[in-house]
PyMOL Python script that loads the backbone (N, CA, C, O; Angstrom):
from pymol import cmd

cmd.read_pdbstr("""\
ATOM      1  N   MET A   1     127.347  59.933 189.615  1.00  0.00           N
ATOM      2  CA  MET A   1     125.926  60.012 189.507  1.00  0.00           C
ATOM      3  C   MET A   1     125.587  60.707 188.191  1.00  0.00           C
ATOM      4  O   MET A   1     126.134  61.760 187.865  1.00  0.00           O
ATOM      5  N   ALA A   2     124.669  60.088 187.442  1.00  0.00           N
ATOM      6  CA  ALA A   2     124.290  60.628 186.135  1.00  0.00           C
ATOM      7  C   ALA A   2     123.066  61.516 186.281  1.00  0.00           C
ATOM      8  O   ALA A   2     122.149  61.232 187.051  1.00  0.00           O
ATOM      9  N   VAL A   3     123.082  62.586 185.526  1.00  0.00           N
ATOM     10  CA  VAL A   3     121.959  63.524 185.551  1.00  0.00           C
ATOM     11  C   VAL A   3     121.200  63.375 184.228  1.00  0.00           C
ATOM     12  O   VAL A   3     121.798  63.375 183.152  1.00  0.00           O
ATOM     13  N   ALA A   4     119.891  63.251 184.330  1.00  0.00           N
ATOM     14  CA  ALA A   4     119.078  63.112 183.116  1.00  0.00           C
ATOM     15  C   ALA A   4     119.042  64.432 182.372  1.00  0.00           C
ATOM     16  O   ALA A   4     118.836  65.489 182.969  1.00  0.00           O
ATOM     17  N   LYS A   5     119.245  64.367 181.060  1.00  0.00           N
ATOM     18  CA  LYS A   5     119.250  65.582 180.257  1.00  0.00           C
ATOM     19  C   LYS A   5     117.837  65.980 179.823  1.00  0.00           C
ATOM     20  O   LYS A   5     117.576  67.154 179.564  1.00  0.00           O
ATOM     21  N   GLU A   6     116.936  65.016 179.744  1.00  0.00           N
ATOM     22  CA  GLU A   6     115.568  65.316 179.335  1.00  0.00           C
ATOM     23  C   GLU A   6     114.649  65.168 180.531  1.00  0.00           C
ATOM     24  O   GLU A   6     114.830  64.306 181.391  1.00  0.00           O
ATOM     25  N   ARG A   7     113.658  66.042 180.551  1.00  0.00           N
ATOM     26  CA  ARG A   7     112.679  65.939 181.623  1.00  0.00           C
ATOM     27  C   ARG A   7     111.615  64.920 181.229  1.00  0.00           C
ATOM     28  O   ARG A   7     111.153  64.887 180.088  1.00  0.00           O
ATOM     29  N   VAL A   8     111.246  64.106 182.182  1.00  0.00           N
ATOM     30  CA  VAL A   8     110.217  63.107 181.937  1.00  0.00           C
ATOM     31  C   VAL A   8     108.861  63.802 181.977  1.00  0.00           C
ATOM     32  O   VAL A   8     108.573  64.568 182.897  1.00  0.00           O
ATOM     33  N   GLY A   9     108.034  63.529 180.975  1.00  0.00           N
ATOM     34  CA  GLY A   9     106.701  64.119 180.939  1.00  0.00           C
ATOM     35  C   GLY A   9     106.683  65.522 180.369  1.00  0.00           C
ATOM     36  O   GLY A   9     105.656  66.200 180.420  1.00  0.00           O
ATOM     37  N   ALA A  10     107.790  65.960 179.835  1.00  0.00           N
ATOM     38  CA  ALA A  10     107.833  67.308 179.264  1.00  0.00           C
ATOM     39  C   ALA A  10     107.092  67.314 177.934  1.00  0.00           C
ATOM     40  O   ALA A  10     107.000  66.290 177.258  1.00  0.00           O
ATOM     41  N   SER A  11     106.568  68.472 177.570  1.00  0.00           N
ATOM     42  CA  SER A  11     105.858  68.588 176.295  1.00  0.00           C
ATOM     43  C   SER A  11     106.860  68.532 175.148  1.00  0.00           C
ATOM     44  O   SER A  11     108.026  68.889 175.321  1.00  0.00           O
ATOM     45  N   PRO A  12     106.408  68.084 173.976  1.00  0.00           N
ATOM     46  CA  PRO A  12     107.311  67.980 172.833  1.00  0.00           C
ATOM     47  C   PRO A  12     107.762  69.363 172.372  1.00  0.00           C
ATOM     48  O   PRO A  12     107.136  70.370 172.703  1.00  0.00           O
ATOM     49  N   PRO A  13     108.839  69.403 171.616  1.00  0.00           N
ATOM     50  CA  PRO A  13     109.313  70.689 171.098  1.00  0.00           C
ATOM     51  C   PRO A  13     108.238  71.375 170.252  1.00  0.00           C
ATOM     52  O   PRO A  13     107.327  70.707 169.762  1.00  0.00           O
ATOM     53  N   PRO A  14     108.329  72.697 170.074  1.00  0.00           N
ATOM     54  CA  PRO A  14     107.300  73.435 169.328  1.00  0.00           C
ATOM     55  C   PRO A  14     107.074  72.926 167.909  1.00  0.00           C
ATOM     56  O   PRO A  14     105.953  73.006 167.407  1.00  0.00           O
ATOM     57  N   GLU A  15     108.109  72.403 167.248  1.00  0.00           N
ATOM     58  CA  GLU A  15     107.929  71.886 165.893  1.00  0.00           C
ATOM     59  C   GLU A  15     106.972  70.697 165.890  1.00  0.00           C
ATOM     60  O   GLU A  15     106.106  70.588 165.022  1.00  0.00           O
ATOM     61  N   GLN A  16     107.137  69.815 166.863  1.00  0.00           N
ATOM     62  CA  GLN A  16     106.262  68.646 166.951  1.00  0.00           C
ATOM     63  C   GLN A  16     104.856  69.053 167.377  1.00  0.00           C
ATOM     64  O   GLN A  16     103.882  68.437 166.946  1.00  0.00           O
ATOM     65  N   GLN A  17     104.735  70.076 168.212  1.00  0.00           N
ATOM     66  CA  GLN A  17     103.414  70.533 168.638  1.00  0.00           C
ATOM     67  C   GLN A  17     102.604  71.024 167.450  1.00  0.00           C
ATOM     68  O   GLN A  17     101.411  70.734 167.358  1.00  0.00           O
ATOM     69  N   SER A  18     103.224  71.760 166.545  1.00  0.00           N
ATOM     70  CA  SER A  18     102.488  72.263 165.384  1.00  0.00           C
ATOM     71  C   SER A  18     102.070  71.111 164.474  1.00  0.00           C
ATOM     72  O   SER A  18     100.990  71.145 163.884  1.00  0.00           O
ATOM     73  N   GLN A  19     102.931  70.084 164.357  1.00  0.00           N
ATOM     74  CA  GLN A  19     102.568  68.924 163.544  1.00  0.00           C
ATOM     75  C   GLN A  19     101.403  68.170 164.175  1.00  0.00           C
ATOM     76  O   GLN A  19     100.506  67.705 163.472  1.00  0.00           O
ATOM     77  N   VAL A  20     101.417  68.052 165.490  1.00  0.00           N
ATOM     78  CA  VAL A  20     100.334  67.369 166.186  1.00  0.00           C
ATOM     79  C   VAL A  20      99.042  68.150 166.005  1.00  0.00           C
ATOM     80  O   VAL A  20      97.992  67.552 165.769  1.00  0.00           O
ATOM     81  N   LYS A  21      99.097  69.464 166.109  1.00  0.00           N
ATOM     82  CA  LYS A  21      97.894  70.273 165.944  1.00  0.00           C
ATOM     83  C   LYS A  21      97.338  70.146 164.535  1.00  0.00           C
ATOM     84  O   LYS A  21      96.123  70.073 164.352  1.00  0.00           O
ATOM     85  N   TRP A  22      98.219  70.117 163.534  1.00  0.00           N
ATOM     86  CA  TRP A  22      97.745  69.958 162.163  1.00  0.00           C
ATOM     87  C   TRP A  22      97.101  68.593 161.979  1.00  0.00           C
ATOM     88  O   TRP A  22      96.070  68.475 161.317  1.00  0.00           O
ATOM     89  N   GLY A  23      97.700  67.570 162.556  1.00  0.00           N
ATOM     90  CA  GLY A  23      97.123  66.229 162.465  1.00  0.00           C
ATOM     91  C   GLY A  23      95.757  66.158 163.125  1.00  0.00           C
ATOM     92  O   GLY A  23      94.830  65.554 162.583  1.00  0.00           O
ATOM     93  N   GLU A  24      95.631  66.772 164.293  1.00  0.00           N
ATOM     94  CA  GLU A  24      94.345  66.801 164.983  1.00  0.00           C
ATOM     95  C   GLU A  24      93.315  67.577 164.173  1.00  0.00           C
ATOM     96  O   GLU A  24      92.153  67.178 164.096  1.00  0.00           O
ATOM     97  N   ARG A  25      93.733  68.670 163.576  1.00  0.00           N
ATOM     98  CA  ARG A  25      92.803  69.471 162.768  1.00  0.00           C
ATOM     99  C   ARG A  25      92.318  68.687 161.557  1.00  0.00           C
ATOM    100  O   ARG A  25      91.143  68.759 161.194  1.00  0.00           O
ATOM    101  N   ILE A  26      93.215  67.945 160.936  1.00  0.00           N
ATOM    102  CA  ILE A  26      92.822  67.141 159.775  1.00  0.00           C
ATOM    103  C   ILE A  26      91.820  66.071 160.191  1.00  0.00           C
ATOM    104  O   ILE A  26      90.805  65.872 159.523  1.00  0.00           O
ATOM    105  N   ILE A  27      92.104  65.386 161.289  1.00  0.00           N
ATOM    106  CA  ILE A  27      91.205  64.337 161.765  1.00  0.00           C
ATOM    107  C   ILE A  27      89.859  64.928 162.165  1.00  0.00           C
ATOM    108  O   ILE A  27      88.818  64.361 161.833  1.00  0.00           O
ATOM    109  N   GLU A  28      89.861  66.057 162.873  1.00  0.00           N
ATOM    110  CA  GLU A  28      88.609  66.705 163.256  1.00  0.00           C
ATOM    111  C   GLU A  28      87.802  67.105 162.023  1.00  0.00           C
ATOM    112  O   GLU A  28      86.581  66.951 162.004  1.00  0.00           O
ATOM    113  N   THR A  29      88.473  67.613 161.004  1.00  0.00           N
ATOM    114  CA  THR A  29      87.785  68.017 159.780  1.00  0.00           C
ATOM    115  C   THR A  29      87.172  66.816 159.080  1.00  0.00           C
ATOM    116  O   THR A  29      86.041  66.888 158.599  1.00  0.00           O
ATOM    117  N   VAL A  30      87.907  65.714 159.018  1.00  0.00           N
ATOM    118  CA  VAL A  30      87.384  64.502 158.381  1.00  0.00           C
ATOM    119  C   VAL A  30      86.157  63.993 159.133  1.00  0.00           C
ATOM    120  O   VAL A  30      85.168  63.606 158.511  1.00  0.00           O
ATOM    121  N   ILE A  31      86.213  63.991 160.456  1.00  0.00           N
ATOM    122  CA  ILE A  31      85.080  63.523 161.259  1.00  0.00           C
ATOM    123  C   ILE A  31      83.879  64.446 161.077  1.00  0.00           C
ATOM    124  O   ILE A  31      82.752  63.972 160.935  1.00  0.00           O
ATOM    125  N   LYS A  32      84.108  65.754 161.081  1.00  0.00           N
ATOM    126  CA  LYS A  32      83.005  66.705 160.885  1.00  0.00           C
ATOM    127  C   LYS A  32      82.383  66.548 159.506  1.00  0.00           C
ATOM    128  O   LYS A  32      81.160  66.574 159.368  1.00  0.00           O
ATOM    129  N   MET A  33      83.218  66.386 158.485  1.00  0.00           N
ATOM    130  CA  MET A  33      82.696  66.215 157.129  1.00  0.00           C
ATOM    131  C   MET A  33      81.883  64.919 157.022  1.00  0.00           C
ATOM    132  O   MET A  33      80.857  64.881 156.341  1.00  0.00           O
ATOM    133  N   GLY A  34      82.340  63.869 157.689  1.00  0.00           N
ATOM    134  CA  GLY A  34      81.580  62.619 157.692  1.00  0.00           C
ATOM    135  C   GLY A  34      80.228  62.779 158.367  1.00  0.00           C
ATOM    136  O   GLY A  34      79.223  62.261 157.879  1.00  0.00           O
ATOM    137  N   GLY A  35      80.197  63.493 159.483  1.00  0.00           N
ATOM    138  CA  GLY A  35      78.933  63.736 160.177  1.00  0.00           C
ATOM    139  C   GLY A  35      77.981  64.586 159.365  1.00  0.00           C
ATOM    140  O   GLY A  35      76.792  64.282 159.273  1.00  0.00           O
ATOM    141  N   ILE A  36      78.499  65.649 158.776  1.00  0.00           N
ATOM    142  CA  ILE A  36      77.657  66.540 157.972  1.00  0.00           C
ATOM    143  C   ILE A  36      77.134  65.813 156.738  1.00  0.00           C
ATOM    144  O   ILE A  36      75.963  65.950 156.383  1.00  0.00           O
ATOM    145  N   SER A  37      77.998  65.043 156.087  1.00  0.00           N
ATOM    146  CA  SER A  37      77.545  64.331 154.884  1.00  0.00           C
ATOM    147  C   SER A  37      76.498  63.276 155.224  1.00  0.00           C
ATOM    148  O   SER A  37      75.572  63.065 154.440  1.00  0.00           O
ATOM    149  N   SER A  38      76.616  62.611 156.365  1.00  0.00           N
ATOM    150  CA  SER A  38      75.601  61.620 156.733  1.00  0.00           C
ATOM    151  C   SER A  38      74.264  62.294 157.019  1.00  0.00           C
ATOM    152  O   SER A  38      73.216  61.751 156.669  1.00  0.00           O
ATOM    153  N   ILE A  39      74.282  63.466 157.648  1.00  0.00           N
ATOM    154  CA  ILE A  39      73.036  64.200 157.894  1.00  0.00           C
ATOM    155  C   ILE A  39      72.402  64.627 156.574  1.00  0.00           C
ATOM    156  O   ILE A  39      71.189  64.511 156.403  1.00  0.00           O
ATOM    157  N   VAL A  40      73.211  65.115 155.645  1.00  0.00           N
ATOM    158  CA  VAL A  40      72.691  65.543 154.336  1.00  0.00           C
ATOM    159  C   VAL A  40      72.112  64.356 153.579  1.00  0.00           C
ATOM    160  O   VAL A  40      71.050  64.474 152.967  1.00  0.00           O
ATOM    161  N   ILE A  41      72.790  63.219 153.609  1.00  0.00           N
ATOM    162  CA  ILE A  41      72.305  62.031 152.895  1.00  0.00           C
ATOM    163  C   ILE A  41      70.980  61.554 153.484  1.00  0.00           C
ATOM    164  O   ILE A  41      70.069  61.198 152.736  1.00  0.00           O
ATOM    165  N   ILE A  42      70.860  61.540 154.807  1.00  0.00           N
ATOM    166  CA  ILE A  42      69.607  61.123 155.443  1.00  0.00           C
ATOM    167  C   ILE A  42      68.485  62.094 155.096  1.00  0.00           C
ATOM    168  O   ILE A  42      67.355  61.668 154.855  1.00  0.00           O
ATOM    169  N   ALA A  43      68.780  63.396 155.065  1.00  0.00           N
ATOM    170  CA  ALA A  43      67.767  64.384 154.687  1.00  0.00           C
ATOM    171  C   ALA A  43      67.325  64.178 153.239  1.00  0.00           C
ATOM    172  O   ALA A  43      66.138  64.295 152.935  1.00  0.00           O
ATOM    173  N   LEU A  44      68.263  63.872 152.348  1.00  0.00           N
ATOM    174  CA  LEU A  44      67.904  63.619 150.952  1.00  0.00           C
ATOM    175  C   LEU A  44      67.057  62.353 150.805  1.00  0.00           C
ATOM    176  O   LEU A  44      66.133  62.320 149.993  1.00  0.00           O
ATOM    177  N   ILE A  45      67.362  61.319 151.579  1.00  0.00           N
ATOM    178  CA  ILE A  45      66.545  60.101 151.558  1.00  0.00           C
ATOM    179  C   ILE A  45      65.131  60.413 152.025  1.00  0.00           C
ATOM    180  O   ILE A  45      64.161  59.951 151.424  1.00  0.00           O
ATOM    181  N   PHE A  46      65.006  61.197 153.095  1.00  0.00           N
ATOM    182  CA  PHE A  46      63.692  61.579 153.609  1.00  0.00           C
ATOM    183  C   PHE A  46      62.906  62.361 152.558  1.00  0.00           C
ATOM    184  O   PHE A  46      61.722  62.098 152.350  1.00  0.00           O
ATOM    185  N   LEU A  47      63.556  63.319 151.895  1.00  0.00           N
ATOM    186  CA  LEU A  47      62.878  64.106 150.866  1.00  0.00           C
ATOM    187  C   LEU A  47      62.451  63.236 149.684  1.00  0.00           C
ATOM    188  O   LEU A  47      61.370  63.435 149.130  1.00  0.00           O
ATOM    189  N   PHE A  48      63.284  62.281 149.299  1.00  0.00           N
ATOM    190  CA  PHE A  48      62.932  61.372 148.209  1.00  0.00           C
ATOM    191  C   PHE A  48      61.707  60.535 148.574  1.00  0.00           C
ATOM    192  O   PHE A  48      60.783  60.400 147.772  1.00  0.00           O
ATOM    193  N   LEU A  49      61.700  59.972 149.786  1.00  0.00           N
ATOM    194  CA  LEU A  49      60.556  59.167 150.212  1.00  0.00           C
ATOM    195  C   LEU A  49      59.289  60.007 150.299  1.00  0.00           C
ATOM    196  O   LEU A  49      58.207  59.539 149.946  1.00  0.00           O
ATOM    197  N   LEU A  50      59.419  61.229 150.763  1.00  0.00           N
ATOM    198  CA  LEU A  50      58.269  62.125 150.847  1.00  0.00           C
ATOM    199  C   LEU A  50      57.741  62.453 149.451  1.00  0.00           C
ATOM    200  O   LEU A  50      56.532  62.440 149.223  1.00  0.00           O
ATOM    201  N   ARG A  51      58.642  62.745 148.527  1.00  0.00           N
ATOM    202  CA  ARG A  51      58.239  63.091 147.161  1.00  0.00           C
ATOM    203  C   ARG A  51      57.567  61.915 146.463  1.00  0.00           C
ATOM    204  O   ARG A  51      56.577  62.097 145.754  1.00  0.00           O
ATOM    205  N   GLU A  52      58.093  60.722 146.657  1.00  0.00           N
ATOM    206  CA  GLU A  52      57.538  59.548 145.985  1.00  0.00           C
ATOM    207  C   GLU A  52      56.272  59.027 146.662  1.00  0.00           C
ATOM    208  O   GLU A  52      55.408  58.462 145.991  1.00  0.00           O
ATOM    209  N   GLY A  53      56.147  59.203 147.965  1.00  0.00           N
ATOM    210  CA  GLY A  53      55.001  58.656 148.685  1.00  0.00           C
ATOM    211  C   GLY A  53      53.833  59.602 148.839  1.00  0.00           C
ATOM    212  O   GLY A  53      52.717  59.159 149.111  1.00  0.00           O
ATOM    213  N   LEU A  54      54.059  60.885 148.673  1.00  0.00           N
ATOM    214  CA  LEU A  54      52.996  61.872 148.879  1.00  0.00           C
ATOM    215  C   LEU A  54      51.814  61.686 147.929  1.00  0.00           C
ATOM    216  O   LEU A  54      50.676  61.825 148.378  1.00  0.00           O
ATOM    217  N   PRO A  55      52.011  61.384 146.655  1.00  0.00           N
ATOM    218  CA  PRO A  55      50.846  61.178 145.784  1.00  0.00           C
ATOM    219  C   PRO A  55      49.924  60.054 146.263  1.00  0.00           C
ATOM    220  O   PRO A  55      48.707  60.159 146.111  1.00  0.00           O
ATOM    221  N   ALA A  56      50.463  59.007 146.825  1.00  0.00           N
ATOM    222  CA  ALA A  56      49.628  57.915 147.332  1.00  0.00           C
ATOM    223  C   ALA A  56      48.763  58.393 148.490  1.00  0.00           C
ATOM    224  O   ALA A  56      47.595  58.017 148.583  1.00  0.00           O
ATOM    225  N   PHE A  57      49.314  59.206 149.362  1.00  0.00           N
ATOM    226  CA  PHE A  57      48.537  59.714 150.489  1.00  0.00           C
ATOM    227  C   PHE A  57      47.513  60.753 150.051  1.00  0.00           C
ATOM    228  O   PHE A  57      46.489  60.928 150.712  1.00  0.00           O
ATOM    229  N   LEU A  58      47.774  61.437 148.956  1.00  0.00           N
ATOM    230  CA  LEU A  58      46.812  62.415 148.457  1.00  0.00           C
ATOM    231  C   LEU A  58      45.667  61.744 147.701  1.00  0.00           C
ATOM    232  O   LEU A  58      44.549  62.260 147.702  1.00  0.00           O
ATOM    233  N   ASP A  59      45.922  60.608 147.059  1.00  0.00           N
ATOM    234  CA  ASP A  59      44.885  59.901 146.301  1.00  0.00           C
ATOM    235  C   ASP A  59      43.950  59.097 147.195  1.00  0.00           C
ATOM    236  O   ASP A  59      42.755  59.004 146.914  1.00  0.00           O
ATOM    237  N   ILE A  60      44.470  58.526 148.249  1.00  0.00           N
ATOM    238  CA  ILE A  60      43.681  57.661 149.127  1.00  0.00           C
ATOM    239  C   ILE A  60      43.301  58.447 150.379  1.00  0.00           C
ATOM    240  O   ILE A  60      44.181  58.992 151.044  1.00  0.00           O
ATOM    241  N   PRO A  61      42.013  58.520 150.716  1.00  0.00           N
ATOM    242  CA  PRO A  61      41.619  59.223 151.946  1.00  0.00           C
ATOM    243  C   PRO A  61      42.170  58.508 153.186  1.00  0.00           C
ATOM    244  O   PRO A  61      42.304  57.285 153.202  1.00  0.00           O
ATOM    245  N   LEU A  62      42.481  59.276 154.202  1.00  0.00           N
ATOM    246  CA  LEU A  62      43.034  58.688 155.430  1.00  0.00           C
ATOM    247  C   LEU A  62      42.038  57.754 156.105  1.00  0.00           C
ATOM    248  O   LEU A  62      42.441  56.765 156.717  1.00  0.00           O
ATOM    249  N   ARG A  63      40.759  58.047 156.005  1.00  0.00           N
ATOM    250  CA  ARG A  63      39.750  57.176 156.612  1.00  0.00           C
ATOM    251  C   ARG A  63      39.798  55.786 155.975  1.00  0.00           C
ATOM    252  O   ARG A  63      39.655  54.776 156.665  1.00  0.00           O
ATOM    253  N   GLN A  64      40.000  55.739 154.668  1.00  0.00           N
ATOM    254  CA  GLN A  64      40.091  54.446 153.987  1.00  0.00           C
ATOM    255  C   GLN A  64      41.411  53.752 154.319  1.00  0.00           C
ATOM    256  O   GLN A  64      41.451  52.532 154.480  1.00  0.00           O
ATOM    257  N   LEU A  65      42.474  54.517 154.419  1.00  0.00           N
ATOM    258  CA  LEU A  65      43.783  53.929 154.680  1.00  0.00           C
ATOM    259  C   LEU A  65      43.884  53.356 156.088  1.00  0.00           C
ATOM    260  O   LEU A  65      44.437  52.273 156.279  1.00  0.00           O
ATOM    261  N   PHE A  66      43.353  54.077 157.077  1.00  0.00           N
ATOM    262  CA  PHE A  66      43.453  53.627 158.466  1.00  0.00           C
ATOM    263  C   PHE A  66      42.159  53.000 158.968  1.00  0.00           C
ATOM    264  O   PHE A  66      41.984  52.833 160.175  1.00  0.00           O
ATOM    265  N   GLY A  67      41.265  52.657 158.078  1.00  0.00           N
ATOM    266  CA  GLY A  67      39.983  52.071 158.464  1.00  0.00           C
ATOM    267  C   GLY A  67      40.104  50.610 158.846  1.00  0.00           C
ATOM    268  O   GLY A  67      41.162  50.001 158.688  1.00  0.00           O
ATOM    269  N   PRO A  68      38.997  50.040 159.358  1.00  0.00           N
ATOM    270  CA  PRO A  68      39.020  48.649 159.823  1.00  0.00           C
ATOM    271  C   PRO A  68      38.739  47.622 158.729  1.00  0.00           C
ATOM    272  O   PRO A  68      38.795  46.421 158.996  1.00  0.00           O
ATOM    273  N   THR A  69      38.441  48.057 157.510  1.00  0.00           N
ATOM    274  CA  THR A  69      38.076  47.095 156.459  1.00  0.00           C
ATOM    275  C   THR A  69      39.283  46.708 155.616  1.00  0.00           C
ATOM    276  O   THR A  69      40.156  47.524 155.319  1.00  0.00           O
ATOM    277  N   TRP A  70      39.298  45.423 155.240  1.00  0.00           N
ATOM    278  CA  TRP A  70      40.382  44.917 154.391  1.00  0.00           C
ATOM    279  C   TRP A  70      39.752  44.025 153.326  1.00  0.00           C
ATOM    280  O   TRP A  70      39.518  42.837 153.548  1.00  0.00           O
ATOM    281  N   TYR A  71      39.483  44.618 152.176  1.00  0.00           N
ATOM    282  CA  TYR A  71      38.907  43.897 151.048  1.00  0.00           C
ATOM    283  C   TYR A  71      39.792  44.124 149.836  1.00  0.00           C
ATOM    284  O   TYR A  71      39.579  45.086 149.098  1.00  0.00           O
ATOM    285  N   PRO A  72      40.785  43.263 149.607  1.00  0.00           N
ATOM    286  CA  PRO A  72      41.708  43.468 148.489  1.00  0.00           C
ATOM    287  C   PRO A  72      41.030  43.442 147.120  1.00  0.00           C
ATOM    288  O   PRO A  72      41.487  44.117 146.198  1.00  0.00           O
ATOM    289  N   ILE A  73      39.946  42.675 146.972  1.00  0.00           N
ATOM    290  CA  ILE A  73      39.276  42.597 145.676  1.00  0.00           C
ATOM    291  C   ILE A  73      38.643  43.941 145.329  1.00  0.00           C
ATOM    292  O   ILE A  73      38.649  44.348 144.167  1.00  0.00           O
ATOM    293  N   GLU A  74      38.103  44.625 146.319  1.00  0.00           N
ATOM    294  CA  GLU A  74      37.461  45.921 146.094  1.00  0.00           C
ATOM    295  C   GLU A  74      38.439  47.081 146.286  1.00  0.00           C
ATOM    296  O   GLU A  74      38.030  48.242 146.285  1.00  0.00           O
ATOM    297  N   GLU A  75      39.702  46.779 146.447  1.00  0.00           N
ATOM    298  CA  GLU A  75      40.756  47.769 146.662  1.00  0.00           C
ATOM    299  C   GLU A  75      40.487  48.660 147.874  1.00  0.00           C
ATOM    300  O   GLU A  75      40.668  49.876 147.824  1.00  0.00           O
ATOM    301  N   MET A  76      40.058  48.033 148.948  1.00  0.00           N
ATOM    302  CA  MET A  76      39.888  48.727 150.228  1.00  0.00           C
ATOM    303  C   MET A  76      40.917  48.132 151.186  1.00  0.00           C
ATOM    304  O   MET A  76      40.752  47.013 151.673  1.00  0.00           O
ATOM    305  N   PHE A  77      41.957  48.876 151.445  1.00  0.00           N
ATOM    306  CA  PHE A  77      43.068  48.364 152.245  1.00  0.00           C
ATOM    307  C   PHE A  77      43.186  49.170 153.532  1.00  0.00           C
ATOM    308  O   PHE A  77      43.944  50.139 153.586  1.00  0.00           O
ATOM    309  N   GLY A  78      42.461  48.791 154.546  1.00  0.00           N
ATOM    310  CA  GLY A  78      42.591  49.446 155.841  1.00  0.00           C
ATOM    311  C   GLY A  78      43.766  48.860 156.605  1.00  0.00           C
ATOM    312  O   GLY A  78      44.040  47.664 156.507  1.00  0.00           O
ATOM    313  N   MET A  79      44.455  49.690 157.357  1.00  0.00           N
ATOM    314  CA  MET A  79      45.652  49.247 158.084  1.00  0.00           C
ATOM    315  C   MET A  79      45.311  48.642 159.444  1.00  0.00           C
ATOM    316  O   MET A  79      46.121  47.905 160.005  1.00  0.00           O
ATOM    317  N   LEU A  80      44.142  48.935 159.978  1.00  0.00           N
ATOM    318  CA  LEU A  80      43.791  48.477 161.317  1.00  0.00           C
ATOM    319  C   LEU A  80      43.823  46.951 161.454  1.00  0.00           C
ATOM    320  O   LEU A  80      44.315  46.467 162.473  1.00  0.00           O
ATOM    321  N   PRO A  81      43.328  46.165 160.491  1.00  0.00           N
ATOM    322  CA  PRO A  81      43.421  44.707 160.641  1.00  0.00           C
ATOM    323  C   PRO A  81      44.856  44.184 160.677  1.00  0.00           C
ATOM    324  O   PRO A  81      45.110  43.111 161.224  1.00  0.00           O
ATOM    325  N   LEU A  82      45.782  44.923 160.108  1.00  0.00           N
ATOM    326  CA  LEU A  82      47.173  44.469 160.132  1.00  0.00           C
ATOM    327  C   LEU A  82      47.790  44.597 161.517  1.00  0.00           C
ATOM    328  O   LEU A  82      48.724  43.870 161.855  1.00  0.00           O
ATOM    329  N   LEU A  83      47.276  45.509 162.308  1.00  0.00           N
ATOM    330  CA  LEU A  83      47.830  45.713 163.645  1.00  0.00           C
ATOM    331  C   LEU A  83      47.291  44.667 164.576  1.00  0.00           C
ATOM    332  O   LEU A  83      47.632  44.658 165.758  1.00  0.00           O
TER     333      LEU A  83
END
""", "prot")
cmd.dss("prot")
cmd.show_as("cartoon", "prot")
cmd.util.cbc("prot")
cmd.orient("prot")
């Protein structure tokens, strides 16, 4: 009768455990950096749109912008008819 020398389901030796932990740490760091960079990029896009669009909202009164009239010749562009 043969006796198994290795236990089935046993954890890997300590050398392999440290390598696995380093690999997991690298992957976790890459995923975190990807998430953080995507949040930063979206925030920068939002700030750019706000910076570029704010002068238009300051020049045109909200009543004219969201009003019911749409006369392109007279430069009266109300948004209500579009809805």
